[in-house]
DRENGURO-894935 format. One record per residue (C-alpha): z, y, x. Coordinates in pm, 1 decimal. Layout:
<nodes>
<node><up>Z</up><north>Y</north><east>X</east></node>
...
</nodes>
This chain:
<nodes>
<node><up>2873.8</up><north>-1353.1</north><east>8768.8</east></node>
<node><up>2545.8</up><north>-1454.4</north><east>8611.8</east></node>
<node><up>2730.8</up><north>-1656.5</north><east>8349.4</east></node>
<node><up>2949.2</up><north>-1358.4</north><east>8266.2</east></node>
<node><up>2644.8</up><north>-1128.2</north><east>8234.8</east></node>
<node><up>2463.0</up><north>-1381.7</north><east>8014.2</east></node>
<node><up>2763.4</up><north>-1408.7</north><east>7781.8</east></node>
<node><up>2784.5</up><north>-1029.0</north><east>7756.2</east></node>
<node><up>2418.2</up><north>-998.4</north><east>7660.9</east></node>
<node><up>2459.4</up><north>-1258.3</north><east>7385.6</east></node>
<node><up>2756.7</up><north>-1067.5</north><east>7243.0</east></node>
<node><up>2556.7</up><north>-745.0</north><east>7244.9</east></node>
<node><up>2271.9</up><north>-918.3</north><east>7060.8</east></node>
<node><up>2502.4</up><north>-1057.8</north><east>6789.8</east></node>
<node><up>2668.5</up><north>-722.4</north><east>6734.4</east></node>
<node><up>2327.9</up><north>-554.4</north><east>6716.4</east></node>
<node><up>2206.1</up><north>-804.3</north><east>6451.5</east></node>
<node><up>2516.8</up><north>-752.6</north><east>6242.0</east></node>
<node><up>2469.9</up><north>-378.5</north><east>6258.3</east></node>
<node><up>2102.9</up><north>-417.0</north><east>6168.3</east></node>
<node><up>2192.4</up><north>-634.7</north><east>5868.4</east></node>
<node><up>2450.9</up><north>-382.8</north><east>5758.0</east></node>
<node><up>2193.3</up><north>-104.8</north><east>5782.2</east></node>
<node><up>1945.5</up><north>-313.0</north><east>5585.6</east></node>
<node><up>2201.6</up><north>-385.5</north><east>5314.6</east></node>
<node><up>2279.4</up><north>-17.8</north><east>5282.4</east></node>
<node><up>1911.6</up><north>64.2</north><east>5245.2</east></node>
<node><up>1861.4</up><north>-204.7</north><east>4980.0</east></node>
<node><up>2138.7</up><north>-82.0</north><east>4749.5</east></node>
<node><up>1948.6</up><north>43.3</north><east>4441.1</east></node>
<node><up>1995.8</up><north>400.9</north><east>4341.8</east></node>
<node><up>2101.7</up><north>441.4</north><east>3976.2</east></node>
<node><up>1845.8</up><north>654.3</north><east>3787.5</east></node>
<node><up>1967.4</up><north>982.7</north><east>3654.1</east></node>
<node><up>1943.0</up><north>957.0</north><east>3277.3</east></node>
<node><up>1823.2</up><north>1276.0</north><east>3111.2</east></node>
<node><up>1930.2</up><north>1263.3</north><east>2749.9</east></node>
<node><up>1736.3</up><north>1424.2</north><east>2469.9</east></node>
<node><up>1906.0</up><north>1707.8</north><east>2288.3</east></node>
<node><up>1833.7</up><north>1913.6</north><east>1980.1</east></node>
<node><up>1931.2</up><north>2252.1</north><east>1843.0</east></node>
<node><up>1874.2</up><north>2259.0</north><east>1467.6</east></node>
<node><up>1723.2</up><north>2571.3</north><east>1304.1</east></node>
<node><up>1938.3</up><north>2683.7</north><east>1013.6</east></node>
<node><up>1705.7</up><north>2936.0</north><east>847.7</east></node>
<node><up>1333.3</up><north>3002.4</north><east>804.6</east></node>
<node><up>1334.0</up><north>3268.7</north><east>1075.1</east></node>
<node><up>1531.1</up><north>3064.9</north><east>1326.7</east></node>
<node><up>1366.0</up><north>2857.2</north><east>1598.1</east></node>
<node><up>1527.1</up><north>2532.0</north><east>1703.9</east></node>
<node><up>1489.1</up><north>2348.2</north><east>2032.7</east></node>
<node><up>1434.1</up><north>1988.9</north><east>2137.6</east></node>
<node><up>1457.9</up><north>1887.2</north><east>2503.1</east></node>
<node><up>1350.7</up><north>1573.5</north><east>2690.3</east></node>
<node><up>1211.2</up><north>1365.5</north><east>2406.1</east></node>
<node><up>1051.3</up><north>1047.3</north><east>2539.7</east></node>
<node><up>1123.4</up><north>815.3</north><east>2250.1</east></node>
<node><up>909.4</up><north>824.4</north><east>1939.6</east></node>
<node><up>615.5</up><north>688.9</north><east>1744.0</east></node>
<node><up>326.9</up><north>931.7</north><east>1724.6</east></node>
<node><up>73.3</up><north>871.9</north><east>1450.3</east></node>
<node><up>-195.3</up><north>761.2</north><east>1691.1</east></node>
<node><up>-64.6</up><north>801.1</north><east>2047.1</east></node>
<node><up>262.4</up><north>800.3</north><east>2240.4</east></node>
<node><up>485.6</up><north>1105.3</north><east>2223.4</east></node>
<node><up>676.9</up><north>1275.3</north><east>2504.3</east></node>
<node><up>792.1</up><north>1637.9</north><east>2521.6</east></node>
<node><up>1031.2</up><north>1814.4</north><east>2757.0</east></node>
<node><up>1080.6</up><north>2141.2</north><east>2574.2</east></node>
<node><up>976.9</up><north>2184.2</north><east>2215.3</east></node>
<node><up>1033.3</up><north>2452.7</north><east>1955.5</east></node>
<node><up>1091.5</up><north>2338.4</north><east>1597.5</east></node>
<node><up>1130.0</up><north>2513.8</north><east>1263.2</east></node>
<node><up>1214.3</up><north>2425.5</north><east>905.6</east></node>
<node><up>944.7</up><north>2232.0</north><east>716.9</east></node>
<node><up>713.8</up><north>2376.3</north><east>453.5</east></node>
<node><up>795.7</up><north>2328.1</north><east>87.1</east></node>
<node><up>486.0</up><north>2110.4</north><east>38.7</east></node>
<node><up>591.9</up><north>1856.0</north><east>299.6</east></node>
<node><up>947.0</up><north>1844.8</north><east>162.0</east></node>
<node><up>812.2</up><north>1779.2</north><east>-188.0</east></node>
<node><up>580.9</up><north>1506.1</north><east>-59.3</east></node>
<node><up>866.2</up><north>1336.3</north><east>123.6</east></node>
<node><up>1086.9</up><north>1346.0</north><east>-185.5</east></node>
<node><up>808.2</up><north>1188.6</north><east>-390.5</east></node>
<node><up>747.0</up><north>918.4</north><east>-129.3</east></node>
<node><up>1117.8</up><north>837.1</north><east>-124.1</east></node>
<node><up>1132.0</up><north>822.8</north><east>-503.6</east></node>
<node><up>851.9</up><north>565.3</north><east>-510.3</east></node>
<node><up>1001.1</up><north>362.4</north><east>-226.0</east></node>
<node><up>1343.6</up><north>341.0</north><east>-389.2</east></node>
<node><up>1512.7</up><north>385.2</north><east>-50.3</east></node>
<node><up>1735.1</up><north>684.6</north><east>36.5</east></node>
<node><up>1637.9</up><north>912.8</north><east>321.7</east></node>
<node><up>1781.0</up><north>837.3</north><east>665.5</east></node>
<node><up>1604.2</up><north>1115.9</north><east>855.3</east></node>
<node><up>1550.1</up><north>1491.4</north><east>882.8</east></node>
<node><up>1212.5</up><north>1665.4</north><east>912.0</east></node>
<node><up>1094.0</up><north>1968.8</north><east>1110.7</east></node>
<node><up>758.2</up><north>2114.7</north><east>1203.6</east></node>
<node><up>642.8</up><north>2177.6</north><east>1560.0</east></node>
<node><up>325.7</up><north>2253.9</north><east>1756.1</east></node>
<node><up>261.6</up><north>1899.0</north><east>1874.3</east></node>
<node><up>-85.9</up><north>1820.1</north><east>1729.6</east></node>
<node><up>71.2</up><north>1501.8</north><east>1601.5</east></node>
<node><up>322.8</up><north>1358.7</north><east>1358.1</east></node>
<node><up>614.1</up><north>1171.3</north><east>1510.5</east></node>
<node><up>909.7</up><north>957.9</north><east>1410.0</east></node>
<node><up>1179.6</up><north>992.4</north><east>1674.1</east></node>
<node><up>1550.7</up><north>942.0</north><east>1738.7</east></node>
<node><up>1760.8</up><north>1209.3</north><east>1908.8</east></node>
<node><up>2136.0</up><north>1176.1</north><east>1960.7</east></node>
<node><up>2136.4</up><north>872.1</north><east>1728.1</east></node>
<node><up>1984.3</up><north>1073.4</north><east>1443.4</east></node>
<node><up>1637.9</up><north>1001.4</north><east>1303.4</east></node>
<node><up>1381.9</up><north>1282.2</north><east>1277.7</east></node>
<node><up>1022.2</up><north>1335.6</north><east>1173.2</east></node>
<node><up>828.6</up><north>1609.1</north><east>1350.8</east></node>
<node><up>487.0</up><north>1717.3</north><east>1228.7</east></node>
<node><up>221.1</up><north>1975.2</north><east>1304.7</east></node>
<node><up>82.4</up><north>2146.2</north><east>995.5</east></node>
<node><up>-242.9</up><north>2208.5</north><east>1185.2</east></node>
<node><up>-296.6</up><north>1832.0</north><east>1201.2</east></node>
<node><up>-246.4</up><north>1805.8</north><east>826.2</east></node>
<node><up>-490.4</up><north>2089.3</north><east>758.8</east></node>
<node><up>-747.1</up><north>1930.4</north><east>988.5</east></node>
<node><up>-728.9</up><north>1582.2</north><east>836.6</east></node>
<node><up>-731.9</up><north>1705.3</north><east>476.2</east></node>
<node><up>-1033.7</up><north>1928.3</north><east>537.1</east></node>
<node><up>-1221.9</up><north>1672.4</north><east>746.6</east></node>
<node><up>-1176.0</up><north>1393.4</north><east>492.7</east></node>
<node><up>-1189.5</up><north>1624.5</north><east>189.1</east></node>
<node><up>-877.5</up><north>1455.5</north><east>58.0</east></node>
<node><up>-518.7</up><north>1577.2</north><east>33.4</east></node>
<node><up>-412.2</up><north>1212.6</north><east>56.8</east></node>
<node><up>-484.1</up><north>1211.3</north><east>429.4</east></node>
<node><up>-184.2</up><north>1423.9</north><east>524.8</east></node>
<node><up>29.5</up><north>1236.8</north><east>271.6</east></node>
<node><up>-64.2</up><north>904.9</north><east>431.4</east></node>
<node><up>35.2</up><north>1035.0</north><east>776.2</east></node>
<node><up>375.8</up><north>1142.2</north><east>647.5</east></node>
<node><up>417.3</up><north>810.4</north><east>467.9</east></node>
<node><up>342.1</up><north>626.5</north><east>792.7</east></node>
<node><up>613.2</up><north>813.2</north><east>983.9</east></node>
<node><up>861.0</up><north>766.9</north><east>698.9</east></node>
<node><up>777.3</up><north>396.7</north><east>708.7</east></node>
<node><up>903.1</up><north>377.8</north><east>1068.1</east></node>
<node><up>1243.2</up><north>513.7</north><east>970.5</east></node>
<node><up>1288.1</up><north>327.9</north><east>643.0</east></node>
<node><up>1194.1</up><north>5.8</north><east>823.5</east></node>
<node><up>1465.8</up><north>72.0</north><east>1081.9</east></node>
<node><up>1228.8</up><north>71.7</north><east>1378.7</east></node>
<node><up>1396.4</up><north>146.5</north><east>1712.0</east></node>
<node><up>1087.4</up><north>346.9</north><east>1817.5</east></node>
<node><up>1092.9</up><north>205.9</north><east>2169.9</east></node>
<node><up>784.2</up><north>136.3</north><east>2377.2</east></node>
<node><up>838.2</up><north>-239.5</north><east>2370.1</east></node>
<node><up>608.6</up><north>-529.4</north><east>2294.3</east></node>
<node><up>702.7</up><north>-489.3</north><east>1927.5</east></node>
<node><up>547.4</up><north>-143.4</north><east>1910.8</east></node>
<node><up>208.1</up><north>-260.6</north><east>1785.5</east></node>
<node><up>378.6</up><north>-467.4</north><east>1516.9</east></node>
<node><up>592.6</up><north>-168.4</north><east>1414.8</east></node>
<node><up>282.8</up><north>49.4</north><east>1377.4</east></node>
<node><up>121.1</up><north>-202.8</north><east>1143.7</east></node>
<node><up>441.7</up><north>-227.1</north><east>939.3</east></node>
<node><up>444.8</up><north>151.5</north><east>899.6</east></node>
<node><up>76.9</up><north>144.4</north><east>799.0</east></node>
<node><up>149.7</up><north>-122.8</north><east>538.7</east></node>
<node><up>428.7</up><north>93.1</north><east>395.8</east></node>
<node><up>187.9</up><north>386.5</north><east>381.8</east></node>
<node><up>-65.9</up><north>185.3</north><east>182.0</east></node>
<node><up>204.3</up><north>50.6</north><east>-48.0</east></node>
<node><up>355.1</up><north>385.2</north><east>-138.6</east></node>
<node><up>20.8</up><north>567.7</north><east>-164.8</east></node>
<node><up>-92.2</up><north>318.2</north><east>-428.2</east></node>
<node><up>222.4</up><north>395.1</north><east>-626.7</east></node>
<node><up>152.1</up><north>766.5</north><east>-593.2</east></node>
<node><up>-198.9</up><north>721.2</north><east>-733.0</east></node>
<node><up>-424.5</up><north>713.0</north><east>-425.1</east></node>
<node><up>-730.8</up><north>492.3</north><east>-407.7</east></node>
<node><up>-759.9</up><north>245.9</north><east>-119.9</east></node>
<node><up>-1031.6</up><north>465.1</north><east>30.6</east></node>
<node><up>-810.3</up><north>774.8</north><east>18.1</east></node>
<node><up>-516.1</up><north>582.9</north><east>165.2</east></node>
<node><up>-730.8</up><north>483.8</north><east>465.9</east></node>
<node><up>-915.2</up><north>807.7</north><east>541.0</east></node>
<node><up>-668.5</up><north>955.7</north><east>790.3</east></node>
<node><up>-656.5</up><north>654.1</north><east>1019.5</east></node>
<node><up>-1032.1</up><north>608.7</north><east>989.1</east></node>
<node><up>-1066.2</up><north>965.4</north><east>1118.9</east></node>
<node><up>-796.8</up><north>961.5</north><east>1388.1</east></node>
<node><up>-774.6</up><north>595.0</north><east>1486.7</east></node>
<node><up>-916.7</up><north>425.2</north><east>1795.1</east></node>
<node><up>-1183.3</up><north>155.2</north><east>1796.6</east></node>
<node><up>-974.1</up><north>-79.0</north><east>2012.8</east></node>
<node><up>-604.5</up><north>-141.6</north><east>2073.9</east></node>
<node><up>-412.0</up><north>89.8</north><east>2306.9</east></node>
<node><up>-78.4</up><north>20.6</north><east>2475.4</east></node>
<node><up>107.6</up><north>174.2</north><east>2182.6</east></node>
<node><up>-122.7</up><north>152.5</north><east>1879.5</east></node>
<node><up>-351.7</up><north>-108.9</north><east>1723.5</east></node>
<node><up>-717.9</up><north>-37.6</north><east>1656.1</east></node>
<node><up>-803.8</up><north>149.0</north><east>1339.7</east></node>
<node><up>-966.6</up><north>-165.4</north><east>1201.9</east></node>
<node><up>-634.3</up><north>-351.0</north><east>1217.1</east></node>
<node><up>-447.0</up><north>-51.6</north><east>1080.8</east></node>
<node><up>-682.3</up><north>-12.9</north><east>785.2</east></node>
<node><up>-625.7</up><north>-381.7</north><east>707.9</east></node>
<node><up>-247.9</up><north>-321.2</north><east>713.7</east></node>
<node><up>-288.9</up><north>-24.9</north><east>477.1</east></node>
<node><up>-502.9</up><north>-242.6</north><east>250.1</east></node>
<node><up>-237.8</up><north>-515.2</north><east>254.3</east></node>
<node><up>31.8</up><north>-271.7</north><east>140.2</east></node>
<node><up>-196.0</up><north>-113.9</north><east>-120.2</east></node>
<node><up>-288.1</up><north>-452.4</north><east>-267.1</east></node>
<node><up>74.3</up><north>-564.0</north><east>-271.0</east></node>
<node><up>173.1</up><north>-261.4</north><east>-477.9</east></node>
<node><up>-128.4</up><north>-324.2</north><east>-698.7</east></node>
<node><up>-10.2</up><north>-679.9</north><east>-772.0</east></node>
<node><up>343.4</up><north>-563.2</north><east>-840.8</east></node>
<node><up>214.2</up><north>-321.7</north><east>-1100.1</east></node>
<node><up>39.6</up><north>-598.2</north><east>-1287.6</east></node>
<node><up>336.2</up><north>-831.7</north><east>-1269.6</east></node>
<node><up>597.0</up><north>-575.0</north><east>-1370.2</east></node>
<node><up>744.3</up><north>-639.0</north><east>-1715.4</east></node>
<node><up>473.6</up><north>-889.5</north><east>-1802.2</east></node>
<node><up>571.6</up><north>-1186.4</north><east>-2018.8</east></node>
<node><up>554.5</up><north>-1525.2</north><east>-1845.0</east></node>
<node><up>265.6</up><north>-1757.9</north><east>-1928.1</east></node>
<node><up>330.4</up><north>-2007.8</north><east>-2209.2</east></node>
<node><up>402.7</up><north>-2363.4</north><east>-2102.4</east></node>
<node><up>115.6</up><north>-2531.6</north><east>-2283.8</east></node>
<node><up>-145.2</up><north>-2613.0</north><east>-2021.3</east></node>
<node><up>-179.9</up><north>-2959.1</north><east>-2175.4</east></node>
<node><up>-296.7</up><north>-2814.3</north><east>-2509.2</east></node>
<node><up>-670.7</up><north>-2796.9</north><east>-2574.4</east></node>
<node><up>-812.9</up><north>-2463.8</north><east>-2690.3</east></node>
<node><up>-1154.5</up><north>-2366.3</north><east>-2811.5</east></node>
<node><up>-1362.9</up><north>-2104.8</north><east>-2636.0</east></node>
<node><up>-1405.7</up><north>-1853.5</north><east>-2917.4</east></node>
<node><up>-1744.4</up><north>-1677.8</north><east>-2927.6</east></node>
<node><up>-1883.1</up><north>-1392.1</north><east>-3135.2</east></node>
<node><up>-2009.2</up><north>-1608.8</north><east>-3428.5</east></node>
<node><up>-1650.8</up><north>-1733.0</north><east>-3467.5</east></node>
<node><up>-1491.1</up><north>-1389.8</north><east>-3431.4</east></node>
<node><up>-1737.2</up><north>-1143.6</north><east>-3588.8</east></node>
<node><up>-1842.1</up><north>-1103.1</north><east>-3950.8</east></node>
<node><up>-2183.3</up><north>-1259.2</north><east>-4017.9</east></node>
<node><up>-2310.9</up><north>-937.2</north><east>-4172.1</east></node>
<node><up>-2246.5</up><north>-748.5</north><east>-3849.8</east></node>
<node><up>-2415.6</up><north>-1014.3</north><east>-3639.3</east></node>
<node><up>-2717.7</up><north>-1030.9</north><east>-3871.8</east></node>
<node><up>-2746.7</up><north>-651.7</north><east>-3873.6</east></node>
<node><up>-2750.5</up><north>-650.5</north><east>-3492.7</east></node>
<node><up>-3026.3</up><north>-913.6</north><east>-3494.3</east></node>
<node><up>-3230.2</up><north>-722.2</north><east>-3751.8</east></node>
<node><up>-3234.5</up><north>-409.1</north><east>-3539.6</east></node>
<node><up>-3308.8</up><north>-607.9</north><east>-3224.2</east></node>
<node><up>-2973.4</up><north>-536.3</north><east>-3064.0</east></node>
<node><up>-2793.7</up><north>-768.0</north><east>-2821.6</east></node>
<node><up>-2472.3</up><north>-587.7</north><east>-2912.8</east></node>
<node><up>-2263.4</up><north>-904.9</north><east>-2940.4</east></node>
<node><up>-2416.1</up><north>-1104.9</north><east>-2658.4</east></node>
<node><up>-2484.6</up><north>-868.7</north><east>-2367.7</east></node>
<node><up>-2146.1</up><north>-811.0</north><east>-2211.2</east></node>
<node><up>-1943.1</up><north>-882.1</north><east>-1901.1</east></node>
<node><up>-1603.7</up><north>-1044.4</north><east>-1900.7</east></node>
<node><up>-1255.1</up><north>-901.6</north><east>-1866.3</east></node>
<node><up>-947.8</up><north>-1090.9</north><east>-1750.9</east></node>
<node><up>-606.5</up><north>-993.9</north><east>-1873.3</east></node>
<node><up>-259.8</up><north>-1084.9</north><east>-1996.6</east></node>
<node><up>-163.6</up><north>-1048.3</north><east>-2362.2</east></node>
<node><up>148.2</up><north>-831.7</north><east>-2387.3</east></node>
<node><up>183.1</up><north>-803.6</north><east>-2766.6</east></node>
<node><up>30.1</up><north>-950.0</north><east>-3084.4</east></node>
<node><up>46.6</up><north>-820.1</north><east>-3443.1</east></node>
<node><up>222.0</up><north>-1048.5</north><east>-3688.9</east></node>
<node><up>-94.0</up><north>-1081.8</north><east>-3898.0</east></node>
<node><up>-304.6</up><north>-1152.8</north><east>-3586.2</east></node>
<node><up>-517.6</up><north>-852.5</north><east>-3674.2</east></node>
<node><up>-491.0</up><north>-707.7</north><east>-3324.3</east></node>
<node><up>-332.9</up><north>-760.7</north><east>-2985.7</east></node>
<node><up>-256.6</up><north>-563.7</north><east>-2670.7</east></node>
<node><up>-379.7</up><north>-682.6</north><east>-2332.4</east></node>
<node><up>-331.8</up><north>-561.3</north><east>-1976.1</east></node>
<node><up>-656.6</up><north>-571.0</north><east>-1780.5</east></node>
<node><up>-618.5</up><north>-754.3</north><east>-1449.0</east></node>
<node><up>-978.0</up><north>-775.0</north><east>-1329.9</east></node>
<node><up>-1336.7</up><north>-725.3</north><east>-1444.2</east></node>
<node><up>-1655.8</up><north>-929.8</north><east>-1403.8</east></node>
<node><up>-2017.4</up><north>-812.4</north><east>-1439.7</east></node>
<node><up>-1914.2</up><north>-498.7</north><east>-1625.4</east></node>
<node><up>-2051.8</up><north>-228.5</north><east>-1394.6</east></node>
<node><up>-2318.0</up><north>-105.9</north><east>-1637.5</east></node>
<node><up>-2089.0</up><north>-101.2</north><east>-1938.3</east></node>
<node><up>-1738.2</up><north>-14.8</north><east>-1821.1</east></node>
<node><up>-1559.1</up><north>226.0</north><east>-1599.2</east></node>
<node><up>-1280.2</up><north>68.6</north><east>-1393.7</east></node>
<node><up>-997.9</up><north>-4.5</north><east>-1640.1</east></node>
<node><up>-806.5</up><north>-240.3</north><east>-1411.4</east></node>
<node><up>-432.4</up><north>-209.0</north><east>-1470.9</east></node>
<node><up>-468.5</up><north>-40.8</north><east>-1810.8</east></node>
<node><up>-344.3</up><north>-176.7</north><east>-2143.9</east></node>
<node><up>-589.4</up><north>-188.5</north><east>-2434.6</east></node>
<node><up>-556.2</up><north>-260.0</north><east>-2804.8</east></node>
<node><up>-815.2</up><north>-506.3</north><east>-2934.3</east></node>
<node><up>-875.1</up><north>-590.5</north><east>-3301.2</east></node>
<node><up>-1018.8</up><north>-898.9</north><east>-3468.5</east></node>
<node><up>-1308.4</up><north>-853.2</north><east>-3710.4</east></node>
<node><up>-1238.7</up><north>-1161.1</north><east>-3923.5</east></node>
<node><up>-1000.9</up><north>-1449.4</north><east>-3862.5</east></node>
<node><up>-966.2</up><north>-1742.3</north><east>-4101.2</east></node>
<node><up>-1147.7</up><north>-2017.5</north><east>-4283.1</east></node>
<node><up>-1405.9</up><north>-1800.6</north><east>-4456.1</east></node>
<node><up>-1775.9</up><north>-1803.6</north><east>-4536.0</east></node>
<node><up>-1841.6</up><north>-1486.0</north><east>-4340.9</east></node>
<node><up>-1804.2</up><north>-1639.2</north><east>-3992.9</east></node>
<node><up>-1817.1</up><north>-1972.1</north><east>-3814.4</east></node>
<node><up>-1440.9</up><north>-2003.4</north><east>-3762.0</east></node>
<node><up>-1338.6</up><north>-2343.9</north><east>-3896.2</east></node>
<node><up>-996.6</up><north>-2413.1</north><east>-4046.2</east></node>
<node><up>-873.3</up><north>-2596.3</north><east>-3735.1</east></node>
<node><up>-1023.7</up><north>-2325.9</north><east>-3515.7</east></node>
<node><up>-822.8</up><north>-2057.5</north><east>-3694.3</east></node>
<node><up>-494.1</up><north>-2238.6</north><east>-3630.0</east></node>
<node><up>-599.9</up><north>-2299.8</north><east>-3271.1</east></node>
<node><up>-679.9</up><north>-1930.5</north><east>-3231.5</east></node>
<node><up>-336.2</up><north>-1824.2</north><east>-3354.6</east></node>
<node><up>-175.2</up><north>-2059.8</north><east>-3102.5</east></node>
<node><up>-391.3</up><north>-1900.9</north><east>-2835.2</east></node>
<node><up>-298.9</up><north>-1542.0</north><east>-2911.3</east></node>
<node><up>61.8</up><north>-1517.1</north><east>-2792.5</east></node>
<node><up>231.5</up><north>-1282.3</north><east>-2542.3</east></node>
<node><up>196.4</up><north>-1398.7</north><east>-2183.8</east></node>
<node><up>-136.7</up><north>-1570.0</north><east>-2241.8</east></node>
<node><up>-381.7</up><north>-1533.0</north><east>-1953.0</east></node>
<node><up>-714.3</up><north>-1462.1</north><east>-2116.2</east></node>
<node><up>-1081.7</up><north>-1434.8</north><east>-2030.4</east></node>
<node><up>-1236.8</up><north>-1218.0</north><east>-2298.9</east></node>
<node><up>-1491.3</up><north>-955.8</north><east>-2397.5</east></node>
<node><up>-1485.0</up><north>-674.1</north><east>-2648.6</east></node>
<node><up>-1721.5</up><north>-415.6</north><east>-2794.5</east></node>
<node><up>-1664.1</up><north>-76.0</north><east>-2946.2</east></node>
<node><up>-1715.2</up><north>-56.3</north><east>-3325.1</east></node>
<node><up>-2020.0</up><north>-242.9</north><east>-3461.3</east></node>
<node><up>-2387.3</up><north>-158.9</north><east>-3522.0</east></node>
<node><up>-2437.3</up><north>89.3</north><east>-3803.9</east></node>
<node><up>-2073.0</up><north>197.3</north><east>-3813.6</east></node>
<node><up>-2150.9</up><north>552.1</north><east>-3701.7</east></node>
<node><up>-1869.1</up><north>745.0</north><east>-3540.5</east></node>
<node><up>-1600.7</up><north>631.4</north><east>-3783.4</east></node>
<node><up>-1515.5</up><north>329.4</north><east>-3565.9</east></node>
<node><up>-1526.4</up><north>502.0</north><east>-3229.0</east></node>
<node><up>-1235.0</up><north>389.0</north><east>-3017.3</east></node>
<node><up>-1190.7</up><north>64.5</north><east>-3211.6</east></node>
<node><up>-1253.7</up><north>-238.8</north><east>-2990.8</east></node>
<node><up>-1344.2</up><north>-574.2</north><east>-3141.9</east></node>
<node><up>-1287.9</up><north>-908.6</north><east>-2972.5</east></node>
<node><up>-1617.7</up><north>-1093.5</north><east>-2915.4</east></node>
<node><up>-1508.0</up><north>-1373.6</north><east>-2683.0</east></node>
<node><up>-1174.6</up><north>-1538.7</north><east>-2595.0</east></node>
<node><up>-1098.0</up><north>-1824.9</north><east>-2359.3</east></node>
<node><up>-759.2</up><north>-1952.3</north><east>-2241.9</east></node>
<node><up>-680.6</up><north>-1950.3</north><east>-1869.2</east></node>
<node><up>-421.1</up><north>-2197.6</north><east>-1748.0</east></node>
<node><up>-80.8</up><north>-2093.5</north><east>-1620.5</east></node>
<node><up>-78.3</up><north>-1800.9</north><east>-1379.8</east></node>
<node><up>-455.4</up><north>-1805.0</north><east>-1330.3</east></node>
<node><up>-596.8</up><north>-1458.4</north><east>-1250.5</east></node>
</nodes>
C-alpha cells in the first residue's frame, strides 16, 4: 500500500512540473509590439492645413524629433527660393518635399517612404535676428537638405552622429558656393549647438569643424576649376625677378628721390597664371593666397587680376639682362604657380594710371605648390 501511495505521489509531482513548465513557457512567449505607422495628409493650398501623425523618425537640427499629431502648411516663398538655389549649387535633384510647422526646429524626416523637410519659421526669424545674418536660416535649411541628398536613413543608430557631421559639411560646402563667409556659415550652430556631444548630435565644436571642412573644400574647388595645369619644367632654373629688373630706372630713381619705398615695401601674393599676352606686356593671374598684405590689400583671394610689365628686355633702363629676359618669358606661361607682388601705377603718375598694376616681383613655384 505504501509503495502504491509513493508511486502515486511521484506521478503527481511529475505532472505538476510539466504543467508548471508549460505555464512558464506561455508566460515567456514575447508579445509582438504594435507598430504605429506615421501618416501624412498633404495640404494642397495656402489656406489648407495638413496633418502628420506619429512621427518618431527624423533628424532635428540640434535635438531628436518626435511628434504624435502635427499640423503642417505650405512653405513660404522665401524658403522655396532658398531650397531651389541650394539645389542648383549642389547639382543634385530634389528628393524631398518641404512644409512648415510649429515645431521650434527644422527636421529631415521620412514618412510613408517619402522624404520631407519640416521647419518652423519662428526658428529662422530667431536665428537670423540673434546672429544678425540671413545666412543662419539658410545654413539650417542646407543642413536638413544635406541629410536627404546624402541618402541618410534618419534612424537613431550609432551612425547618427556621423550623419549629422556629413550634413554639416554639406551645409558649409554649399554656403561657400552661395557666397557666405565661413563665419556666417557657422553662426547658426554656434548659437544653437551644445558644448558636448548628446546621444543624437555632436558638440558644436565638432559641427563647426565639419562646416569648415565643407567650406574649405568648395573654396579649393573654386581655385582648381578651369585652371591650366602646371608646366612640367621643375628641373629648369629660373631667376627671382625683383623691381630693378622689372621697373624702369626712372621710376625707381623718382621713388628714391621723394623718399618713397613704393617698390620695396610690399607683401607677397601667390597665384596661378591663367593667360599671357603674346608680347608679354601683361598677364592674368588668379590669386590663391596672400602674405603680409593686411595693411595694403583687401582680401582678393579667388579673384583674377590683370598685371602689366613696366619694361621687359635687354635695355639700358632696367637691370634685366639678355638671358634674364628669355628666362622671364619662359617663366610667364599659363599654369605657372607664381609668388609675386604688384603696385598700382608709379610715383608721379597722378590719376591717369589708377587701376593699372605693375609687376614688381616674380618667383617660380614648383609644380602644384600653393
